[in-house]
C-alpha positions as CSV (number, residue, x, y, z in Angstrom):
1,I,-52.5,-7.6,-44.4
2,I,-54.1,-4.4,-45.6
3,M,-54.2,-5.7,-49.2
4,L,-55.7,-9.0,-48.0
5,N,-58.4,-7.0,-46.1
6,Q,-59.1,-5.0,-49.2
7,V,-59.4,-8.0,-51.5
8,D,-61.0,-10.6,-49.3
9,G,-61.8,-8.9,-46.0
10,F,-61.7,-10.6,-42.5
11,V,-65.3,-10.0,-41.5
12,V,-68.6,-10.6,-43.3
13,S,-69.8,-7.4,-45.0
14,A,-71.6,-6.4,-48.2
15,A,-68.2,-6.0,-49.9
16,H,-66.9,-9.3,-48.6
17,P,-69.6,-11.9,-48.2
18,K,-67.0,-14.7,-47.9
19,P,-64.1,-13.2,-45.9
20,L,-60.9,-15.0,-45.1
21,P,-61.5,-17.5,-42.3
22,A,-59.6,-16.9,-39.1
23,P,-60.7,-19.5,-36.6
24,Q,-57.9,-19.0,-34.2
25,A,-58.3,-15.2,-34.2
26,N,-62.1,-15.6,-33.8
27,A,-61.7,-17.9,-30.9
28,M,-59.3,-15.6,-29.1
29,A,-61.6,-12.6,-29.9
30,A,-64.6,-14.5,-28.3
31,I,-62.5,-15.1,-25.2
32,I,-61.3,-11.5,-24.9
33,K,-64.8,-10.1,-25.6
34,G,-66.1,-12.3,-22.8
35,L,-63.4,-11.1,-20.4
36,M,-63.9,-7.5,-21.3
37,A,-67.7,-7.4,-21.4
38,A,-69.6,-5.5,-18.7
39,K,-71.6,-8.7,-17.9
40,G,-68.5,-10.7,-17.1
41,A,-66.8,-13.7,-18.5
42,P,-68.6,-17.1,-19.0
43,W,-66.6,-18.7,-16.1
44,L,-68.9,-21.8,-16.1
45,L,-68.0,-22.5,-19.7
46,Y,-64.3,-22.0,-19.0
47,G,-64.6,-24.4,-16.1
48,I,-66.3,-27.0,-18.2
49,G,-63.5,-26.6,-20.8
50,A,-60.9,-27.1,-18.1
51,V,-62.7,-30.3,-16.9
52,I,-62.9,-31.6,-20.4
53,A,-59.1,-30.9,-20.9
54,I,-58.3,-32.8,-17.7
55,L,-60.5,-35.8,-18.8
56,M,-58.8,-35.9,-22.2
57,E,-55.4,-35.9,-20.4
58,L,-56.5,-38.7,-18.1
59,L,-57.7,-40.7,-21.2
60,G,-54.3,-40.2,-22.9
61,I,-55.7,-37.9,-25.6
62,S,-53.9,-34.7,-26.3
63,P,-56.2,-31.9,-24.9
64,L,-54.7,-29.4,-27.4
65,A,-55.5,-31.7,-30.4
66,F,-59.0,-32.3,-29.0
67,A,-59.6,-28.6,-28.6
68,L,-58.3,-27.8,-32.0
69,G,-60.6,-30.4,-33.5
70,M,-63.5,-28.9,-31.7
71,Y,-63.2,-25.3,-33.0
72,I,-61.3,-25.5,-36.3
73,P,-63.6,-26.0,-39.3
74,Q,-63.7,-29.4,-40.9
75,A,-62.2,-28.1,-44.1
76,Y,-59.0,-27.4,-42.1
77,N,-59.1,-30.5,-39.9
78,T,-59.3,-32.9,-42.9
79,P,-55.8,-32.1,-44.2
80,I,-54.5,-32.3,-40.7
81,L,-56.0,-35.7,-40.3
82,L,-54.5,-36.8,-43.7
83,G,-51.1,-35.5,-42.6
84,A,-51.3,-37.4,-39.4
85,L,-52.2,-40.6,-41.3
86,V,-49.2,-40.1,-43.6
87,A,-47.0,-39.4,-40.6
88,Y,-48.3,-42.6,-38.9
89,L,-47.6,-44.7,-42.0
90,V,-44.1,-43.2,-42.4
91,Q,-43.4,-43.9,-38.7
92,K,-44.6,-47.5,-39.0
93,S,-42.5,-48.1,-42.1
94,A,-39.4,-47.8,-39.9
95,K,-40.3,-51.1,-38.3
96,G,-39.2,-50.3,-34.8
97,N,-35.9,-48.5,-35.7
98,E,-36.2,-45.4,-33.6
99,G,-33.4,-43.5,-35.3
100,L,-34.8,-44.2,-38.8
101,A,-38.3,-43.3,-37.6
102,N,-37.1,-40.0,-36.3
103,A,-35.2,-39.2,-39.5
104,R,-38.3,-40.0,-41.6
105,R,-40.5,-38.0,-39.3
106,E,-38.2,-35.0,-39.6
107,K,-38.0,-35.2,-43.3
108,G,-41.8,-35.5,-43.6
109,T,-42.2,-32.5,-41.3
110,L,-39.8,-30.5,-43.4
111,I,-41.7,-31.3,-46.6
112,A,-45.0,-30.5,-45.0
113,S,-43.7,-27.2,-43.7
114,G,-42.6,-26.3,-47.2
115,F,-46.1,-27.1,-48.5
116,I,-47.6,-24.9,-45.8
117,A,-45.3,-22.0,-46.5
118,G,-45.8,-22.4,-50.3
119,G,-49.6,-22.5,-49.8
120,A,-49.4,-19.3,-47.8
121,L,-47.2,-17.6,-50.4
122,M,-49.5,-18.6,-53.2
123,G,-52.5,-17.3,-51.3
124,V,-50.9,-13.9,-50.9
125,L,-49.8,-14.0,-54.6
126,G,-53.4,-14.8,-55.6
127,A,-54.7,-11.9,-53.5
128,L,-52.1,-9.6,-55.0
129,L,-53.3,-10.6,-58.5
130,R,-57.0,-10.0,-57.6
131,F,-56.0,-6.7,-56.0
132,I,-54.3,-5.6,-59.3
133,E,-57.3,-6.8,-61.3
134,T,-59.7,-4.7,-59.1
135,K,-57.5,-1.6,-58.9
136,Y,-56.7,-1.5,-62.7
137,D,-60.0,-3.1,-63.9
138,M,-58.2,-5.8,-65.8
139,S,-58.4,-9.6,-66.0
140,I,-55.3,-11.6,-65.1
141,L,-56.7,-14.8,-63.7
142,P,-59.3,-16.9,-65.5
143,N,-62.8,-16.8,-64.0
144,F,-64.0,-20.3,-63.1
145,H,-66.9,-19.2,-60.9
146,N,-69.6,-20.1,-63.5
147,A,-67.9,-23.3,-64.7
148,D,-68.7,-26.8,-63.8
149,T,-66.9,-27.4,-60.5
150,S,-67.0,-31.2,-60.5
151,F,-63.8,-31.4,-62.7
152,G,-62.0,-29.1,-60.3
153,N,-63.1,-31.1,-57.3
154,W,-61.9,-34.3,-58.8
155,L,-58.6,-32.7,-59.9
156,G,-58.1,-31.4,-56.4
157,A,-58.8,-34.8,-54.9
158,V,-56.3,-36.4,-57.3
159,M,-53.7,-33.8,-56.5
160,L,-54.2,-34.3,-52.8
161,A,-53.6,-38.0,-53.2
162,V,-50.4,-37.3,-55.3
163,I,-49.1,-34.9,-52.6
164,C,-49.8,-37.5,-49.9
165,L,-47.9,-40.1,-51.9
166,Y,-45.1,-37.7,-52.5
167,V,-44.7,-36.9,-48.8
168,F,-44.8,-40.6,-47.9
169,F,-42.2,-41.8,-50.4
170,S,-39.9,-38.8,-49.9
171,A,-40.0,-39.2,-46.2
172,K,-39.3,-42.9,-46.5
173,R,-36.1,-42.1,-48.5
174,A,-34.6,-40.5,-45.3
175,K,-31.8,-42.5,-43.8
176,E,-30.8,-42.8,-40.2
177,G,-28.6,-39.9,-39.2
178,D,-30.0,-37.5,-41.9
């Protein structure tokens, strides 16, 4: 965490104009600041949030999913939405067989968890490489900041589609009882 703070930072500063995003931590910090402030907590806003949560529950919508969608940035919600869509398609591919649907859902969850852990590890590895570059004034990673980003965006979109297809077809291979 100390290395990540030195490389990317967690708050906007002159040294870190684009710090690591931490939406959950920022939301909790805002709540705690409100509770600890001399002027008191914004109880009216908390009450409105409670009413909205009750309404979502009555409508059959998960209040937690609704709340996450409200405060997590769109860049993080989009992969969650795609993952939910892939999970829905995997679930429907079982054609009513509950045991098969559960096995496929578990396999898909396991694969997605591996991608999440792998992404976190690669993020830390990238920060470690940038830390070494800064500390020893050397270049390890190529610098693409000035390059045309359209190719990278298209490559990223294609790779996202490949990952979605991989998760779908791998989860569909699960058999009942796996």
